[in-house]
C-alpha positions as CSV (number, residue, x, y, z in Angstrom):
1,M,63.3,78.6,188.4
2,K,65.5,75.6,188.9
3,W,63.9,72.2,189.2
4,T,65.5,69.0,190.4
5,I,64.3,66.2,188.2
6,R,63.7,62.9,189.9
7,S,62.0,60.8,187.3
8,R,61.8,60.2,183.6
9,L,58.2,61.5,183.6
10,C,59.4,64.9,185.0
11,I,62.0,65.2,182.3
12,I,59.4,64.8,179.6
13,I,57.0,67.2,181.3
14,T,59.8,69.8,181.9
15,F,60.9,69.6,178.3
16,F,57.3,70.0,177.1
17,I,56.7,73.1,179.2
18,T,60.0,74.6,178.0
19,A,59.1,74.0,174.4
20,I,55.7,75.7,174.9
21,A,57.4,78.7,176.6
22,A,59.9,79.1,173.8
23,T,57.2,79.0,171.2
24,S,54.9,81.5,173.0
25,C,57.6,83.9,174.3
26,G,59.9,84.0,171.2
27,G,58.1,86.9,169.6
28,G,56.8,87.4,166.1
29,G,59.6,89.2,164.2
30,G,62.7,87.3,165.1
31,G,64.2,88.5,168.3
32,T,65.0,86.0,171.0
33,D,64.3,82.3,171.5
34,G,62.7,81.0,174.7
35,G,66.1,81.1,176.4
36,G,66.7,84.8,175.8
37,N,69.1,84.3,172.9
38,Q,68.9,86.6,169.9
39,T,67.8,84.9,166.7
40,A,68.3,85.8,163.0
41,P,65.7,88.2,161.7
42,L,62.6,87.2,159.7
43,S,62.6,87.6,155.9
44,P,61.4,90.8,154.3
45,A,58.3,90.3,152.1
46,N,56.2,91.9,149.4
47,L,59.1,93.4,147.4
48,T,57.8,95.9,144.9
49,S,59.4,98.4,142.5
50,S,58.8,101.2,140.1
51,S,60.9,102.5,137.3
52,V,61.4,106.1,138.0
53,S,63.5,107.0,135.0
54,S,65.9,105.6,132.5
55,T,68.6,105.5,135.3
56,Q,66.7,104.9,138.5
57,I,64.5,102.1,140.0
58,T,62.8,102.5,143.5
59,L,62.4,99.3,145.6
60,S,60.2,98.9,148.7
61,W,59.3,96.0,150.9
62,Q,57.6,94.9,154.1
63,D,59.8,94.7,157.2
64,N,58.8,91.5,159.1
65,A,61.6,91.6,161.7
66,N,61.9,93.4,164.9
67,N,65.6,92.6,165.5
68,E,67.4,93.4,162.3
69,D,70.6,95.5,162.1
70,G,69.8,96.4,158.5
71,F,69.0,95.1,155.0
72,T,71.1,94.0,152.1
73,I,69.8,94.7,148.6
74,Q,71.0,92.4,145.8
75,R,70.6,92.8,142.0
76,S,71.1,90.5,139.0
77,S,70.8,90.9,135.3
78,D,70.2,87.1,134.7
79,A,68.1,86.1,137.8
80,S,70.8,83.6,138.8
81,T,74.0,85.6,139.8
82,Y,73.2,88.3,142.4
83,N,75.5,91.0,143.7
84,D,75.1,93.2,146.8
85,I,74.4,96.8,145.6
86,G,73.5,98.3,149.0
87,N,73.2,97.9,152.8
88,I,70.8,100.2,154.6
89,A,69.9,100.6,158.3
90,A,67.2,98.8,160.2
91,D,63.5,99.8,159.7
92,I,64.2,101.5,156.4
93,T,62.0,99.9,153.7
94,E,62.9,101.7,150.5
95,Y,66.0,101.8,148.3
96,Q,66.8,103.9,145.2
97,D,69.0,102.1,142.7
98,S,70.6,104.8,140.6
99,S,73.3,102.6,139.1
100,V,71.2,101.1,136.3
101,S,71.3,101.5,132.5
102,P,68.5,102.8,130.3
103,N,66.1,100.3,128.8
104,S,67.5,97.3,130.8
105,A,65.9,94.6,132.9
106,Y,67.1,93.8,136.4
107,F,66.1,91.2,139.1
108,Y,66.1,92.2,142.8
109,R,65.9,90.5,146.2
110,V,66.4,91.8,149.8
111,K,67.4,90.1,153.1
112,A,67.6,91.3,156.6
113,F,70.7,90.8,158.8
114,N,71.9,91.0,162.4
115,S,74.8,89.8,164.5
116,V,73.4,86.2,164.6
117,G,72.9,85.9,160.8
118,D,70.9,86.6,157.7
119,S,67.2,86.1,157.1
120,G,65.9,84.3,154.0
121,Y,65.4,86.4,150.9
122,S,62.3,88.3,149.9
123,N,60.5,87.5,146.8
124,I,62.5,88.0,143.6
125,L,61.3,90.9,141.5
126,E,62.0,91.9,137.9
127,E,61.9,95.6,136.9
128,S,63.0,97.4,133.7
129,T,64.3,100.9,133.4
130,L,62.7,103.3,131.0
131,P,64.3,104.1,127.6
132,S,66.6,107.1,127.3
133,P,64.9,110.3,126.4
134,S,65.3,111.1,122.7
135,T,67.9,113.7,121.9
136,E,66.9,114.1,118.2
137,V,65.9,117.5,117.1
138,P,62.6,117.3,115.2
139,Q,62.7,118.3,111.6
140,S,60.6,121.3,110.5
141,N,58.4,121.5,107.4
142,F,59.5,124.9,106.2
143,N,62.6,126.2,104.5
144,I,64.7,129.1,105.5
145,E,66.2,131.0,102.6
146,P,68.6,133.9,102.7
147,S,67.1,137.3,101.9
148,N,68.7,140.0,99.7
């Protein structure tokens, strides 16, 4: 609807009504603003993990967005310098990191992305891989002697 504004009071009222419409119509998971423009997605939350083996960590999180194109998973060994280790499609909330070393600690975070931009990061999570399985052969308590 197009309104012709004739007084300063109308400008204030029109702006107030538009602001309310943008707030109430914008949605709860990113999406569009009140003017129908797409917005960046909301941040993922509740990042959790489990150490599956000495060479694999499984991550999972809560998807709070309804307009993401996908997620970027980042890993760090020092909790300050992060590198992208994977991008996955929208609505997937689990990632298997199989490029880890035995008995090592890693820090993870996840963000959503779309054509407008990136969300903020999830919580940062520390997880350690399990030690390598032992390859030692146990010693026996008996002797084998040659027979005649």
